[in-house]
Each structure stands twice: as structure tokens, then as C-alpha cells.
N, C-alpha and C positions, 0 to 999 in steps of 0.2 A: 639408184645415186649409189658409185662408186665410196667406198669412204673414207675421210684424209688420216694421214699420219699427227697434221700439228695441229695441236685443240683449236689453234685458228683459222684452222678451213670448215666451212660447212657442208661442203659437200661436194663432187666430181658427176658432170651431165654429162656423159655422148651425145654429141651432135649430132654424129650421123657422116657417114660419106664414102669415098673411102678413098686411092692415094692423097694424099697432108685434111684427114679426117679431123674433125675441132671439138675441143667440151670447155665446157665451160664453171670455173673453178668458180667456187664458190664461198665467198670468208671475211670475214666479221667489217664490215665496213666495205663491200662491194661484189666487184666477181667481173673472171676476165674471161676471153675469150684463147684458149691457146692453141697452135695448132696441133699435130702428131701430127710428126713424116718421119716414117718407116725408108729407112734407108742398109742397102747393100753392098758387096766391096765386092764392082769387079774392071780388071784390068780395062786402064786410059791408056791416054796417048798421048804422048808431048800437044796439040794441038787445048787442051784444054789448060794449058798453064798457058793464060794469056792476060793480061795487064787488066786489072777487074775484076776477076776470076778471085771468090775469097777459097783459100785452100785452107788448111793443116796440116803441121810437122811437127816431130819433134828429131830434130838435128843434134847431137852431140857437137859438144866445141873441140876442137884436137887443141894437138898441143902448139899447133903452128898459127892458131885462130882460128882456118878455115869452118865450115858447122856439115855434114850428112848424114842426106835423110836415109831412111833404105826406104820407105813408102809416103808418099802423099794421097790427099786425101783432095780432091779439087770439088769446086763446084761442077755443075751436071746439069745442062735445057732448069736450068731458075735455082735446079736443091745444091745449098750452099749444107757446108760441115758442118753437126751441126755438134762437137767440138767447141 
């Protein structure tokens, strides 16, 4: 069992699995199962940007009020950006 940095957490137990592995976090008063997603960045295309898709981007506002993002992280195959 892994150790926790917080005094309220009593342990973390890996539950196994491949992509989308899960772990059980045991804490004072209960426990929770969390999904561990490992993501990598690959070039995408505009077909990923569709209504309802989850995205993450940092877009500074210019003086004219417009926003410009140099990179967009988009949902693919049901995996949403972890940010």
C-alpha cells in the first residue's frame, strides 16, 4: 500500500488494470475509488472540436478582446482532458 502525504489519508491501494487503472484511496471516514488516466499529446485535427466535446486551453486575451490559443487539448475516444 502506498503512503499518503496528508494525515487524513490512511493509504492508497492499486486495484490493477491497464489503461484507465484505478486505485482505492482510504481516508478517515471512508474510501474512494479513483481512475488513473495516462494521457499523451499527439497531433489532432479539427474533427475533435465538436459540440459537447471537453477541451482545455490557455488563451490570453488581446487588447481588442479576442482570445488566441496556441494549443488545445481535446477529448478523444471518451477520454477527457485531465486538467
